[in-house]
mmCIF file as Biopython writes it, N, C-alpha, C and O atoms, coordinates in Angstrom:
data_model
#
loop_
_atom_site.group_PDB
_atom_site.id
_atom_site.type_symbol
_atom_site.label_atom_id
_atom_site.label_alt_id
_atom_site.label_comp_id
_atom_site.label_asym_id
_atom_site.label_entity_id
_atom_site.label_seq_id
_atom_site.pdbx_PDB_ins_code
_atom_site.Cartn_x
_atom_site.Cartn_y
_atom_site.Cartn_z
_atom_site.occupancy
_atom_site.B_iso_or_equiv
_atom_site.auth_seq_id
_atom_site.auth_asym_id
_atom_site.pdbx_PDB_model_num
ATOM 1   N N  . MET A ? 1  ? -54.671  -155.532 29.802  1.0 0.0 1  A 1 
ATOM 2   C CA . MET A ? 1  ? -56.073  -155.829 29.773  1.0 0.0 1  A 1 
ATOM 3   C C  . MET A ? 1  ? -56.314  -157.209 30.280  1.0 0.0 1  A 1 
ATOM 4   O O  . MET A ? 1  ? -55.598  -158.143 29.920  1.0 0.0 1  A 1 
ATOM 5   N N  . ALA A ? 2  ? -57.312  -157.359 31.114  1.0 0.0 2  A 1 
ATOM 6   C CA . ALA A ? 2  ? -57.711  -158.652 31.566  1.0 0.0 2  A 1 
ATOM 7   C C  . ALA A ? 2  ? -58.467  -159.376 30.458  1.0 0.0 2  A 1 
ATOM 8   O O  . ALA A ? 2  ? -58.919  -158.749 29.500  1.0 0.0 2  A 1 
ATOM 9   N N  . GLY A ? 3  ? -58.605  -160.689 30.585  1.0 0.0 3  A 1 
ATOM 10  C CA . GLY A ? 3  ? -59.273  -161.372 29.519  1.0 0.0 3  A 1 
ATOM 11  C C  . GLY A ? 3  ? -60.714  -160.961 29.288  1.0 0.0 3  A 1 
ATOM 12  O O  . GLY A ? 3  ? -61.539  -161.002 30.201  1.0 0.0 3  A 1 
ATOM 13  N N  . GLY A ? 4  ? -61.008  -160.564 28.060  1.0 0.0 4  A 1 
ATOM 14  C CA . GLY A ? 4  ? -62.370  -160.160 27.664  1.0 0.0 4  A 1 
ATOM 15  C C  . GLY A ? 4  ? -62.769  -158.771 28.024  1.0 0.0 4  A 1 
ATOM 16  O O  . GLY A ? 4  ? -63.932  -158.437 27.796  1.0 0.0 4  A 1 
ATOM 17  N N  . SER A ? 5  ? -61.945  -157.929 28.555  1.0 0.0 5  A 1 
ATOM 18  C CA . SER A ? 5  ? -62.322  -156.543 28.872  1.0 0.0 5  A 1 
ATOM 19  C C  . SER A ? 5  ? -61.727  -155.632 27.795  1.0 0.0 5  A 1 
ATOM 20  O O  . SER A ? 5  ? -60.678  -155.899 27.209  1.0 0.0 5  A 1 
ATOM 21  N N  . ARG A ? 6  ? -62.448  -154.564 27.576  1.0 0.0 6  A 1 
ATOM 22  C CA . ARG A ? 6  ? -62.016  -153.579 26.601  1.0 0.0 6  A 1 
ATOM 23  C C  . ARG A ? 6  ? -61.405  -152.340 27.342  1.0 0.0 6  A 1 
ATOM 24  O O  . ARG A ? 6  ? -61.528  -152.186 28.557  1.0 0.0 6  A 1 
ATOM 25  N N  . CYS A ? 7  ? -60.777  -151.520 26.571  1.0 0.0 7  A 1 
ATOM 26  C CA . CYS A ? 7  ? -60.106  -150.348 27.208  1.0 0.0 7  A 1 
ATOM 27  C C  . CYS A ? 7  ? -60.857  -149.105 26.851  1.0 0.0 7  A 1 
ATOM 28  O O  . CYS A ? 7  ? -61.140  -148.848 25.681  1.0 0.0 7  A 1 
ATOM 29  N N  . LEU A ? 8  ? -61.190  -148.309 27.887  1.0 0.0 8  A 1 
ATOM 30  C CA . LEU A ? 8  ? -61.907  -147.044 27.689  1.0 0.0 8  A 1 
ATOM 31  C C  . LEU A ? 8  ? -61.191  -145.992 28.470  1.0 0.0 8  A 1 
ATOM 32  O O  . LEU A ? 8  ? -61.188  -146.023 29.701  1.0 0.0 8  A 1 
ATOM 33  N N  . GLY A ? 9  ? -60.558  -145.022 27.757  1.0 0.0 9  A 1 
ATOM 34  C CA . GLY A ? 9  ? -59.861  -143.963 28.464  1.0 0.0 9  A 1 
ATOM 35  C C  . GLY A ? 9  ? -58.711  -144.414 29.296  1.0 0.0 9  A 1 
ATOM 36  O O  . GLY A ? 9  ? -58.450  -143.798 30.329  1.0 0.0 9  A 1 
ATOM 37  N N  . GLY A ? 10 ? -57.980  -145.477 28.911  1.0 0.0 10 A 1 
ATOM 38  C CA . GLY A ? 10 ? -56.852  -145.958 29.700  1.0 0.0 10 A 1 
ATOM 39  C C  . GLY A ? 10 ? -57.146  -146.893 30.814  1.0 0.0 10 A 1 
ATOM 40  O O  . GLY A ? 10 ? -56.244  -147.309 31.541  1.0 0.0 10 A 1 
ATOM 41  N N  . ARG A ? 11 ? -58.452  -147.248 30.970  1.0 0.0 11 A 1 
ATOM 42  C CA . ARG A ? 11 ? -58.743  -148.216 32.059  1.0 0.0 11 A 1 
ATOM 43  C C  . ARG A ? 11 ? -59.548  -149.397 31.507  1.0 0.0 11 A 1 
ATOM 44  O O  . ARG A ? 11 ? -60.187  -149.275 30.462  1.0 0.0 11 A 1 
ATOM 45  N N  . ALA A ? 12 ? -59.522  -150.479 32.166  1.0 0.0 12 A 1 
ATOM 46  C CA . ALA A ? 12 ? -60.307  -151.672 31.698  1.0 0.0 12 A 1 
ATOM 47  C C  . ALA A ? 12 ? -61.756  -151.441 31.934  1.0 0.0 12 A 1 
ATOM 48  O O  . ALA A ? 12 ? -62.132  -150.894 32.971  1.0 0.0 12 A 1 
ATOM 49  N N  . MET A ? 13 ? -62.610  -151.848 30.987  1.0 0.0 13 A 1 
ATOM 50  C CA . MET A ? 13 ? -63.985  -151.675 31.017  1.0 0.0 13 A 1 
ATOM 51  C C  . MET A ? 13 ? -64.662  -153.053 31.287  1.0 0.0 13 A 1 
ATOM 52  O O  . MET A ? 13 ? -64.352  -154.046 30.628  1.0 0.0 13 A 1 
ATOM 53  N N  . THR A ? 14 ? -65.546  -153.081 32.227  1.0 0.0 14 A 1 
ATOM 54  C CA . THR A ? 14 ? -66.210  -154.345 32.553  1.0 0.0 14 A 1 
ATOM 55  C C  . THR A ? 14 ? -67.255  -154.632 31.441  1.0 0.0 14 A 1 
ATOM 56  O O  . THR A ? 14 ? -67.631  -153.727 30.696  1.0 0.0 14 A 1 
ATOM 57  N N  . PHE A ? 15 ? -67.709  -155.870 31.342  1.0 0.0 15 A 1 
ATOM 58  C CA . PHE A ? 15 ? -68.704  -156.297 30.416  1.0 0.0 15 A 1 
ATOM 59  C C  . PHE A ? 15 ? -69.972  -155.459 30.571  1.0 0.0 15 A 1 
ATOM 60  O O  . PHE A ? 15 ? -70.572  -155.070 29.569  1.0 0.0 15 A 1 
ATOM 61  N N  . HIS A ? 16 ? -70.397  -155.170 31.820  1.0 0.0 16 A 1 
ATOM 62  C CA . HIS A ? 16 ? -71.625  -154.381 32.094  1.0 0.0 16 A 1 
ATOM 63  C C  . HIS A ? 16 ? -71.436  -152.985 31.510  1.0 0.0 16 A 1 
ATOM 64  O O  . HIS A ? 16 ? -72.321  -152.482 30.819  1.0 0.0 16 A 1 
ATOM 65  N N  . GLU A ? 17 ? -70.267  -152.341 31.785  1.0 0.0 17 A 1 
ATOM 66  C CA . GLU A ? 17 ? -70.021  -151.007 31.208  1.0 0.0 17 A 1 
ATOM 67  C C  . GLU A ? 17 ? -70.037  -151.001 29.671  1.0 0.0 17 A 1 
ATOM 68  O O  . GLU A ? 17 ? -70.559  -150.090 29.028  1.0 0.0 17 A 1 
ATOM 69  N N  . TYR A ? 18 ? -69.424  -152.090 29.106  1.0 0.0 18 A 1 
ATOM 70  C CA . TYR A ? 18 ? -69.387  -152.202 27.685  1.0 0.0 18 A 1 
ATOM 71  C C  . TYR A ? 18 ? -70.797  -152.265 27.105  1.0 0.0 18 A 1 
ATOM 72  O O  . TYR A ? 18 ? -71.118  -151.574 26.138  1.0 0.0 18 A 1 
ATOM 73  N N  . MET A ? 19 ? -71.616  -153.091 27.704  1.0 0.0 19 A 1 
ATOM 74  C CA . MET A ? 19 ? -72.988  -153.324 27.228  1.0 0.0 19 A 1 
ATOM 75  C C  . MET A ? 19 ? -73.806  -152.020 27.408  1.0 0.0 19 A 1 
ATOM 76  O O  . MET A ? 19 ? -74.576  -151.630 26.530  1.0 0.0 19 A 1 
ATOM 77  N N  . SER A ? 20 ? -73.617  -151.361 28.570  1.0 0.0 20 A 1 
ATOM 78  C CA . SER A ? 20 ? -74.330  -150.133 28.831  1.0 0.0 20 A 1 
ATOM 79  C C  . SER A ? 20 ? -73.996  -149.054 27.746  1.0 0.0 20 A 1 
ATOM 80  O O  . SER A ? 20 ? -74.877  -148.340 27.267  1.0 0.0 20 A 1 
ATOM 81  N N  . LYS A ? 21 ? -72.759  -148.977 27.406  1.0 0.0 21 A 1 
ATOM 82  C CA . LYS A ? 21 ? -72.248  -147.996 26.401  1.0 0.0 21 A 1 
ATOM 83  C C  . LYS A ? 21 ? -72.861  -148.344 25.043  1.0 0.0 21 A 1 
ATOM 84  O O  . LYS A ? 21 ? -73.328  -147.472 24.310  1.0 0.0 21 A 1 
ATOM 85  N N  . ALA A ? 22 ? -72.848  -149.645 24.728  1.0 0.0 22 A 1 
ATOM 86  C CA . ALA A ? 22 ? -73.405  -150.125 23.444  1.0 0.0 22 A 1 
ATOM 87  C C  . ALA A ? 22 ? -74.891  -149.792 23.339  1.0 0.0 22 A 1 
ATOM 88  O O  . ALA A ? 22 ? -75.363  -149.350 22.291  1.0 0.0 22 A 1 
ATOM 89  N N  . VAL A ? 23 ? -75.606  -150.002 24.407  1.0 0.0 23 A 1 
ATOM 90  C CA . VAL A ? 23 ? -77.079  -149.720 24.440  1.0 0.0 23 A 1 
ATOM 91  C C  . VAL A ? 23 ? -77.276  -148.132 24.271  1.0 0.0 23 A 1 
ATOM 92  O O  . VAL A ? 23 ? -78.156  -147.679 23.540  1.0 0.0 23 A 1 
ATOM 93  N N  . GLN A ? 24 ? -76.472  -147.398 24.934  1.0 0.0 24 A 1 
ATOM 94  C CA . GLN A ? 24 ? -76.613  -145.959 24.845  1.0 0.0 24 A 1 
ATOM 95  C C  . GLN A ? 24 ? -76.287  -145.468 23.413  1.0 0.0 24 A 1 
ATOM 96  O O  . GLN A ? 24 ? -76.980  -144.601 22.880  1.0 0.0 24 A 1 
ATOM 97  N N  . ASP A ? 25 ? -75.231  -146.029 22.801  1.0 0.0 25 A 1 
ATOM 98  C CA . ASP A ? 25 ? -74.873  -145.654 21.442  1.0 0.0 25 A 1 
ATOM 99  C C  . ASP A ? 25 ? -76.033  -146.001 20.462  1.0 0.0 25 A 1 
ATOM 100 O O  . ASP A ? 25 ? -76.394  -145.206 19.595  1.0 0.0 25 A 1 
ATOM 101 N N  . ASP A ? 26 ? -76.595  -147.218 20.640  1.0 0.0 26 A 1 
ATOM 102 C CA . ASP A ? 26 ? -77.747  -147.682 19.780  1.0 0.0 26 A 1 
ATOM 103 C C  . ASP A ? 26 ? -78.944  -146.754 19.932  1.0 0.0 26 A 1 
ATOM 104 O O  . ASP A ? 26 ? -79.623  -146.433 18.957  1.0 0.0 26 A 1 
ATOM 105 N N  . ALA A ? 27 ? -79.198  -146.321 21.182  1.0 0.0 27 A 1 
ATOM 106 C CA . ALA A ? 27 ? -80.343  -145.389 21.391  1.0 0.0 27 A 1 
ATOM 107 C C  . ALA A ? 27 ? -80.065  -144.040 20.695  1.0 0.0 27 A 1 
ATOM 108 O O  . ALA A ? 27 ? -80.984  -143.447 20.128  1.0 0.0 27 A 1 
ATOM 109 N N  . GLN A ? 28 ? -78.843  -143.560 20.729  1.0 0.0 28 A 1 
ATOM 110 C CA . GLN A ? 28 ? -78.537  -142.280 20.053  1.0 0.0 28 A 1 
ATOM 111 C C  . GLN A ? 28 ? -78.665  -142.442 18.529  1.0 0.0 28 A 1 
ATOM 112 O O  . GLN A ? 28 ? -79.191  -141.573 17.834  1.0 0.0 28 A 1 
ATOM 113 N N  . LEU A ? 29 ? -78.159  -143.596 18.033  1.0 0.0 29 A 1 
ATOM 114 C CA . LEU A ? 29 ? -78.310  -143.790 16.556  1.0 0.0 29 A 1 
ATOM 115 C C  . LEU A ? 29 ? -79.769  -143.934 16.135  1.0 0.0 29 A 1 
ATOM 116 O O  . LEU A ? 29 ? -80.159  -143.427 15.084  1.0 0.0 29 A 1 
ATOM 117 N N  . ALA A ? 30 ? -80.556  -144.599 16.921  1.0 0.0 30 A 1 
ATOM 118 C CA . ALA A ? 30 ? -81.989  -144.728 16.636  1.0 0.0 30 A 1 
ATOM 119 C C  . ALA A ? 30 ? -82.712  -143.372 16.667  1.0 0.0 30 A 1 
ATOM 120 O O  . ALA A ? 30 ? -83.589  -143.113 15.843  1.0 0.0 30 A 1 
ATOM 121 N N  . ALA A ? 31 ? -82.351  -142.538 17.592  1.0 0.0 31 A 1 
ATOM 122 C CA . ALA A ? 31 ? -82.966  -141.220 17.697  1.0 0.0 31 A 1 
ATOM 123 C C  . ALA A ? 31 ? -82.570  -140.320 16.417  1.0 0.0 31 A 1 
ATOM 124 O O  . ALA A ? 31 ? -83.382  -139.568 15.877  1.0 0.0 31 A 1 
ATOM 125 N N  . GLU A ? 32 ? -81.317  -140.470 16.017  1.0 0.0 32 A 1 
ATOM 126 C CA . GLU A ? 32 ? -80.856  -139.738 14.845  1.0 0.0 32 A 1 
ATOM 127 C C  . GLU A ? 32 ? -81.551  -140.243 13.590  1.0 0.0 32 A 1 
ATOM 128 O O  . GLU A ? 32 ? -81.943  -139.445 12.738  1.0 0.0 32 A 1 
ATOM 129 N N  . ARG A ? 33 ? -81.715  -141.593 13.462  1.0 0.0 33 A 1 
ATOM 130 C CA . ARG A ? 33 ? -82.447  -142.161 12.326  1.0 0.0 33 A 1 
ATOM 131 C C  . ARG A ? 33 ? -83.896  -141.684 12.324  1.0 0.0 33 A 1 
ATOM 132 O O  . ARG A ? 33 ? -84.426  -141.301 11.281  1.0 0.0 33 A 1 
ATOM 133 N N  . LYS A ? 34 ? -84.520  -141.707 13.465  1.0 0.0 34 A 1 
ATOM 134 C CA . LYS A ? 34 ? -85.921  -141.209 13.534  1.0 0.0 34 A 1 
ATOM 135 C C  . LYS A ? 34 ? -85.981  -139.727 13.097  1.0 0.0 34 A 1 
ATOM 136 O O  . LYS A ? 34 ? -86.862  -139.349 12.325  1.0 0.0 34 A 1 
ATOM 137 N N  . ARG A ? 35 ? -85.071  -138.913 13.575  1.0 0.0 35 A 1 
ATOM 138 C CA . ARG A ? 35 ? -85.100  -137.536 13.197  1.0 0.0 35 A 1 
ATOM 139 C C  . ARG A ? 35 ? -84.883  -137.300 11.722  1.0 0.0 35 A 1 
ATOM 140 O O  . ARG A ? 35 ? -85.519  -136.431 11.125  1.0 0.0 35 A 1 
ATOM 141 N N  . LEU A ? 36 ? -83.963  -138.091 11.114  1.0 0.0 36 A 1 
ATOM 142 C CA . LEU A ? 36 ? -83.715  -137.898 9.669   1.0 0.0 36 A 1 
ATOM 143 C C  . LEU A ? 36 ? -84.949  -138.395 8.879   1.0 0.0 36 A 1 
ATOM 144 O O  . LEU A ? 36 ? -85.268  -137.801 7.849   1.0 0.0 36 A 1 
ATOM 145 N N  . LEU A ? 37 ? -85.639  -139.437 9.309   1.0 0.0 37 A 1 
ATOM 146 C CA . LEU A ? 37 ? -86.782  -139.934 8.686   1.0 0.0 37 A 1 
ATOM 147 C C  . LEU A ? 37 ? -87.913  -138.907 8.682   1.0 0.0 37 A 1 
ATOM 148 O O  . LEU A ? 37 ? -88.619  -138.716 7.692   1.0 0.0 37 A 1 
ATOM 149 N N  . LEU A ? 38 ? -88.048  -138.254 9.844   1.0 0.0 38 A 1 
ATOM 150 C CA . LEU A ? 38 ? -89.060  -137.192 9.960   1.0 0.0 38 A 1 
ATOM 151 C C  . LEU A ? 38 ? -88.792  -136.062 9.048   1.0 0.0 38 A 1 
ATOM 152 O O  . LEU A ? 38 ? -89.714  -135.561 8.404   1.0 0.0 38 A 1 
ATOM 153 N N  . VAL A ? 39 ? -87.522  -135.616 8.955   1.0 0.0 39 A 1 
ATOM 154 C CA . VAL A ? 39 ? -87.126  -134.568 8.070   1.0 0.0 39 A 1 
ATOM 155 C C  . VAL A ? 39 ? -87.411  -134.926 6.604   1.0 0.0 39 A 1 
ATOM 156 O O  . VAL A ? 39 ? -87.885  -134.086 5.839   1.0 0.0 39 A 1 
ATOM 157 N N  . ALA A ? 40 ? -87.126  -136.143 6.228   1.0 0.0 40 A 1 
ATOM 158 C CA . ALA A ? 40 ? -87.328  -136.627 4.849   1.0 0.0 40 A 1 
ATOM 159 C C  . ALA A ? 40 ? -88.834  -136.655 4.568   1.0 0.0 40 A 1 
ATOM 160 O O  . ALA A ? 40 ? -89.256  -136.252 3.484   1.0 0.0 40 A 1 
ATOM 161 N N  . ARG A ? 41 ? -89.637  -137.112 5.499   1.0 0.0 41 A 1 
ATOM 162 C CA . ARG A ? 41 ? -91.134  -137.115 5.336   1.0 0.0 41 A 1 
ATOM 163 C C  . ARG A ? 41 ? -91.644  -135.710 5.136   1.0 0.0 41 A 1 
ATOM 164 O O  . ARG A ? 41 ? -92.495  -135.471 4.279   1.0 0.0 41 A 1 
ATOM 165 N N  . ARG A ? 42 ? -91.116  -134.745 5.947   1.0 0.0 42 A 1 
ATOM 166 C CA . ARG A ? 42 ? -91.648  -133.378 5.828   1.0 0.0 42 A 1 
ATOM 167 C C  . ARG A ? 42 ? -91.264  -132.795 4.485   1.0 0.0 42 A 1 
ATOM 168 O O  . ARG A ? 42 ? -92.063  -132.091 3.867   1.0 0.0 42 A 1 
ATOM 169 N N  . ALA A ? 43 ? -90.068  -133.071 4.027   1.0 0.0 43 A 1 
ATOM 170 C CA . ALA A ? 43 ? -89.620  -132.555 2.733   1.0 0.0 43 A 1 
ATOM 171 C C  . ALA A ? 43 ? -90.446  -133.162 1.602   1.0 0.0 43 A 1 
ATOM 172 O O  . ALA A ? 43 ? -90.738  -132.501 0.606   1.0 0.0 43 A 1 
ATOM 173 N N  . HIS A ? 44 ? -90.810  -134.403 1.769   1.0 0.0 44 A 1 
ATOM 174 C CA . HIS A ? 44 ? -91.591  -135.112 0.723   1.0 0.0 44 A 1 
ATOM 175 C C  . HIS A ? 44 ? -93.029  -134.511 0.709   1.0 0.0 44 A 1 
ATOM 176 O O  . HIS A ? 44 ? -93.595  -134.284 -0.360  1.0 0.0 44 A 1 
ATOM 177 N N  . MET A ? 45 ? -93.584  -134.268 1.865   1.0 0.0 45 A 1 
ATOM 178 C CA . MET A ? 45 ? -94.952  -133.673 1.936   1.0 0.0 45 A 1 
ATOM 179 C C  . MET A ? 45 ? -94.959  -132.250 1.359   1.0 0.0 45 A 1 
ATOM 180 O O  . MET A ? 45 ? -95.920  -131.850 0.702   1.0 0.0 45 A 1 
ATOM 181 N N  . ALA A ? 46 ? -93.876  -131.483 1.608   1.0 0.0 46 A 1 
ATOM 182 C CA . ALA A ? 46 ? -93.788  -130.141 1.104   1.0 0.0 46 A 1 
ATOM 183 C C  . ALA A ? 46 ? -93.665  -130.076 -0.422  1.0 0.0 46 A 1 
ATOM 184 O O  . ALA A ? 46 ? -94.092  -129.103 -1.043  1.0 0.0 46 A 1 
ATOM 185 N N  . ARG A ? 47 ? -93.075  -131.124 -1.021  1.0 0.0 47 A 1 
ATOM 186 C CA . ARG A ? 47 ? -92.877  -131.171 -2.479  1.0 0.0 47 A 1 
ATOM 187 C C  . ARG A ? 47 ? -94.192  -131.492 -3.162  1.0 0.0 47 A 1 
ATOM 188 O O  . ARG A ? 47 ? -94.373  -131.108 -4.317  1.0 0.0 47 A 1 
ATOM 189 N N  . ARG A ? 48 ? -95.103  -132.166 -2.519  1.0 0.0 48 A 1 
ATOM 190 C CA . ARG A ? 48 ? -96.365  -132.491 -3.210  1.0 0.0 48 A 1 
ATOM 191 C C  . ARG A ? 48 ? -97.119  -131.260 -3.608  1.0 0.0 48 A 1 
ATOM 192 O O  . ARG A ? 48 ? -97.210  -130.288 -2.858  1.0 0.0 48 A 1 
ATOM 193 N N  . VAL A ? 49 ? -97.649  -131.317 -4.779  1.0 0.0 49 A 1 
ATOM 194 C CA . VAL A ? 49 ? -98.458  -130.166 -5.281  1.0 0.0 49 A 1 
ATOM 195 C C  . VAL A ? 49 ? -99.903  -130.557 -5.002  1.0 0.0 49 A 1 
ATOM 196 O O  . VAL A ? 49 ? -100.412 -131.590 -5.438  1.0 0.0 49 A 1 
ATOM 197 N N  . ARG A ? 50 ? -100.512 -129.677 -4.262  1.0 0.0 50 A 1 
ATOM 198 C CA . ARG A ? 50 ? -101.910 -129.935 -3.953  1.0 0.0 50 A 1 
ATOM 199 C C  . ARG A ? 50 ? -102.830 -129.310 -4.986  1.0 0.0 50 A 1 
ATOM 200 O O  . ARG A ? 50 ? -102.709 -128.130 -5.314  1.0 0.0 50 A 1 
ATOM 201 N N  . MET A ? 51 ? -103.765 -130.128 -5.502  1.0 0.0 51 A 1 
ATOM 202 C CA . MET A ? 51 ? -104.673 -129.637 -6.560  1.0 0.0 51 A 1 
ATOM 203 C C  . MET A ? 51 ? -105.734 -128.775 -5.870  1.0 0.0 51 A 1 
ATOM 204 O O  . MET A ? 51 ? -106.146 -129.035 -4.739  1.0 0.0 51 A 1 
ATOM 205 N N  . SER A ? 52 ? -106.153 -127.752 -6.591  1.0 0.0 52 A 1 
ATOM 206 C CA . SER A ? 52 ? -107.317 -126.982 -6.048  1.0 0.0 52 A 1 
ATOM 207 C C  . SER A ? 52 ? -108.553 -127.751 -6.224  1.0 0.0 52 A 1 
ATOM 208 O O  . SER A ? 52 ? -108.604 -128.614 -7.100  1.0 0.0 52 A 1 
ATOM 209 N N  . PRO A ? 53 ? -109.570 -127.504 -5.449  1.0 0.0 53 A 1 
ATOM 210 C CA . PRO A ? 53 ? -110.837 -128.308 -5.522  1.0 0.0 53 A 1 
ATOM 211 C C  . PRO A ? 53 ? -111.573 -128.078 -6.857  1.0 0.0 53 A 1 
ATOM 212 O O  . PRO A ? 53 ? -112.447 -128.865 -7.220  1.0 0.0 53 A 1 
ATOM 213 N N  . THR A ? 54 ? -111.234 -127.034 -7.566  1.0 0.0 54 A 1 
ATOM 214 C CA . THR A ? 54 ? -111.962 -126.752 -8.797  1.0 0.0 54 A 1 
ATOM 215 C C  . THR A ? 54 ? -111.454 -127.641 -9.954  1.0 0.0 54 A 1 
ATOM 216 O O  . THR A ? 54 ? -112.173 -127.815 -10.937 1.0 0.0 54 A 1 
ATOM 217 N N  . VAL A ? 55 ? -110.279 -128.187 -9.866  1.0 0.0 55 A 1 
ATOM 218 C CA . VAL A ? 55 ? -109.700 -128.960 -10.971 1.0 0.0 55 A 1 
ATOM 219 C C  . VAL A ? 55 ? -110.615 -130.195 -11.319 1.0 0.0 55 A 1 
ATOM 220 O O  . VAL A ? 55 ? -110.920 -130.365 -12.500 1.0 0.0 55 A 1 
ATOM 221 N N  . PRO A ? 56 ? -111.050 -131.030 -10.389 1.0 0.0 56 A 1 
ATOM 222 C CA . PRO A ? 56 ? -111.921 -132.172 -10.695 1.0 0.0 56 A 1 
ATOM 223 C C  . PRO A ? 56 ? -113.263 -131.667 -11.310 1.0 0.0 56 A 1 
ATOM 224 O O  . PRO A ? 56 ? -113.802 -132.310 -12.210 1.0 0.0 56 A 1 
ATOM 225 N N  . VAL A ? 57 ? -113.767 -130.580 -10.851 1.0 0.0 57 A 1 
ATOM 226 C CA . VAL A ? 57 ? -115.057 -130.052 -11.336 1.0 0.0 57 A 1 
ATOM 227 C C  . VAL A ? 57 ? -114.868 -129.577 -12.806 1.0 0.0 57 A 1 
ATOM 228 O O  . VAL A ? 57 ? -115.741 -129.832 -13.635 1.0 0.0 57 A 1 
ATOM 229 N N  . ARG A ? 58 ? -113.800 -128.926 -13.126 1.0 0.0 58 A 1 
ATOM 230 C CA . ARG A ? 58 ? -113.525 -128.482 -14.461 1.0 0.0 58 A 1 
ATOM 231 C C  . ARG A ? 58 ? -113.367 -129.687 -15.424 1.0 0.0 58 A 1 
ATOM 232 O O  . ARG A ? 58 ? -113.844 -129.697 -16.558 1.0 0.0 58 A 1 
ATOM 233 N N  . ARG A ? 59 ? -112.681 -130.669 -14.893 1.0 0.0 59 A 1 
ATOM 234 C CA . ARG A ? 59 ? -112.457 -131.859 -15.756 1.0 0.0 59 A 1 
ATOM 235 C C  . ARG A ? 59 ? -113.813 -132.598 -16.025 1.0 0.0 59 A 1 
ATOM 236 O O  . ARG A ? 59 ? -114.060 -133.084 -17.128 1.0 0.0 59 A 1 
ATOM 237 N N  . LEU A ? 60 ? -114.630 -132.656 -15.030 1.0 0.0 60 A 1 
ATOM 238 C CA . LEU A ? 60 ? -115.974 -133.276 -15.199 1.0 0.0 60 A 1 
ATOM 239 C C  . LEU A ? 60 ? -116.824 -132.477 -16.193 1.0 0.0 60 A 1 
ATOM 240 O O  . LEU A ? 60 ? -117.464 -133.040 -17.081 1.0 0.0 60 A 1 
ATOM 241 N N  . ALA A ? 61 ? -116.813 -131.113 -16.015 1.0 0.0 61 A 1 
ATOM 242 C CA . ALA A ? 61 ? -117.546 -130.291 -16.913 1.0 0.0 61 A 1 
ATOM 243 C C  . ALA A ? 61 ? -117.053 -130.406 -18.366 1.0 0.0 61 A 1 
ATOM 244 O O  . ALA A ? 61 ? -117.852 -130.371 -19.302 1.0 0.0 61 A 1 
ATOM 245 N N  . ARG A ? 62 ? -115.798 -130.537 -18.533 1.0 0.0 62 A 1 
ATOM 246 C CA . ARG A ? 62 ? -115.217 -130.684 -19.889 1.0 0.0 62 A 1 
ATOM 247 C C  . ARG A ? 62 ? -115.645 -132.023 -20.506 1.0 0.0 62 A 1 
ATOM 248 O O  . ARG A ? 62 ? -115.960 -132.086 -21.694 1.0 0.0 62 A 1 
ATOM 249 N N  . LEU A ? 63 ? -115.658 -133.080 -19.705 1.0 0.0 63 A 1 
ATOM 250 C CA . LEU A ? 63 ? -116.200 -134.358 -20.210 1.0 0.0 63 A 1 
ATOM 251 C C  . LEU A ? 63 ? -117.650 -134.345 -20.544 1.0 0.0 63 A 1 
ATOM 252 O O  . LEU A ? 63 ? -118.055 -134.952 -21.536 1.0 0.0 63 A 1 
ATOM 253 N N  . LEU A ? 64 ? -118.450 -133.682 -19.766 1.0 0.0 64 A 1 
ATOM 254 C CA . LEU A ? 64 ? -119.863 -133.617 -19.941 1.0 0.0 64 A 1 
ATOM 255 C C  . LEU A ? 64 ? -120.299 -132.758 -21.119 1.0 0.0 64 A 1 
ATOM 256 O O  . LEU A ? 64 ? -121.259 -133.089 -21.816 1.0 0.0 64 A 1 
ATOM 257 N N  . PHE A ? 65 ? -119.590 -131.653 -21.339 1.0 0.0 65 A 1 
ATOM 258 C CA . PHE A ? 65 ? -120.027 -130.730 -22.349 1.0 0.0 65 A 1 
ATOM 259 C C  . PHE A ? 65 ? -119.164 -130.699 -23.573 1.0 0.0 65 A 1 
ATOM 260 O O  . PHE A ? 65 ? -119.252 -129.745 -24.346 1.0 0.0 65 A 1 
ATOM 261 N N  . ARG A ? 66 ? -118.348 -131.672 -23.791 1.0 0.0 66 A 1 
ATOM 262 C CA . ARG A ? 66 ? -117.563 -131.721 -25.009 1.0 0.0 66 A 1 
ATOM 263 C C  . ARG A ? 66 ? -118.415 -132.039 -26.213 1.0 0.0 66 A 1 
ATOM 264 O O  . ARG A ? 66 ? -119.456 -132.688 -26.122 1.0 0.0 66 A 1 
ATOM 265 N N  . ARG A ? 67 ? -117.953 -131.575 -27.307 1.0 0.0 67 A 1 
ATOM 266 C CA . ARG A ? 67 ? -118.759 -131.848 -28.597 1.0 0.0 67 A 1 
ATOM 267 C C  . ARG A ? 67 ? -118.518 -133.298 -29.036 1.0 0.0 67 A 1 
ATOM 268 O O  . ARG A ? 67 ? -117.395 -133.803 -29.050 1.0 0.0 67 A 1 
ATOM 269 N N  . VAL A ? 68 ? -119.590 -133.907 -29.378 1.0 0.0 68 A 1 
ATOM 270 C CA . VAL A ? 68 ? -119.525 -135.297 -29.887 1.0 0.0 68 A 1 
ATOM 271 C C  . VAL A ? 68 ? -119.577 -135.173 -31.414 1.0 0.0 68 A 1 
ATOM 272 O O  . VAL A ? 68 ? -120.409 -134.435 -31.942 1.0 0.0 68 A 1 
ATOM 273 N N  . PRO A ? 69 ? -118.702 -135.883 -32.124 1.0 0.0 69 A 1 
ATOM 274 C CA . PRO A ? 69 ? -118.747 -135.824 -33.586 1.0 0.0 69 A 1 
ATOM 275 C C  . PRO A ? 69 ? -120.087 -136.459 -34.114 1.0 0.0 69 A 1 
ATOM 276 O O  . PRO A ? 69 ? -120.557 -137.480 -33.612 1.0 0.0 69 A 1 
ATOM 277 N N  . ALA A ? 70 ? -120.640 -135.817 -35.112 1.0 0.0 70 A 1 
ATOM 278 C CA . ALA A ? 70 ? -121.956 -136.217 -35.639 1.0 0.0 70 A 1 
ATOM 279 C C  . ALA A ? 70 ? -121.874 -137.438 -36.535 1.0 0.0 70 A 1 
ATOM 280 O O  . ALA A ? 70 ? -122.894 -137.893 -37.052 1.0 0.0 70 A 1 
#
């Protein structure tokens, strides 16, 4: 190996090739991170229990019409 070069598949890799490969690897890792984050967000949204619109109305009615001790 010449000074400062890495070995890729049995041949010396130039600095430009090394940097190009590193950038490509970073882009692939970023895409995978983004995909996993999206999957986690979807799972979190699916777990949320949505209240029906009648629940706040019932709660308000219960507060308004409850018996007050004399």
